[in-house]
N, C-alpha and C positions, 0 to 999 in steps of 0.2 A: 767395825762392828761394835766396838766398845761404846761409842756414843749413840749407836742406833737403838740398842735394846732399852736403855732408860727412856728414850723419847717415845718409843712405841708403847711401853708400859704406861707412861703418863698420859698418852693419848687415849688408851683404853680406859684408864681410871677416870679421866675427865668426862667421858660420855656415859659411863655406867652409873646407874642409880646407887645411892649410898648404901642401901641395905643389901645389894647384890654384888658389890665391888669385888669381894674376895673370891666368890665362885666364878664370876666372869673372868677375872684375871687368871684364875687357875685353869679354866678351859682354854683361854688364849695361850698360856704357857704350854699346856699339853699339846695343842696343835702346832705351836711353833717348834717345840723340841722334838716332837714325834715325826716331824717331816723329814729329818735327816736320814733315819733308817729306811723309811719307805722310798725316798729318792735313791738311796744306794741300791736297794733291791731292784728297783725299776731300771736303773742304768745298767746294773750287772746283767739283768735279763736281756736287755737290748744288745749288749755286747756279745753275749752268748748266741743270740739268734743271728746276729750279723756274721759271727765267726762260723756258725754252722752253714749259713747260706753261702758263704764264700768257699769253704773248704770242701764241701760235698761235690760240687760240680767240677772241681779242679782235677786235671789229669796230666800225666807227664807228656810233654810235647817233644822232647828230644829223644825219645826211645830209651831202651835199656843201655846204661853205661857199663863198660867193663872196668872192673877195678884191677889195676895193675899191681902185681907184687914187685917187691924190690928186686928179686932175682930175675924177673923177666925184662927189666929195663936195660 
């Protein structure tokens, strides 16, 4: 990643008009850096939805188990 960010910045600056370079680079950096929190929220939401979808329909298949006390053994 250390070599990727300077290359992407230079590619954006190369194609941007000279009078708009600063604002275009700022918008690019906003979208680049703002993507991480939004991806985190989306992935966390997917994990919660999968967990709810898996946990709700589950039920015990072995019946009720008796818990033995030490004195009963």
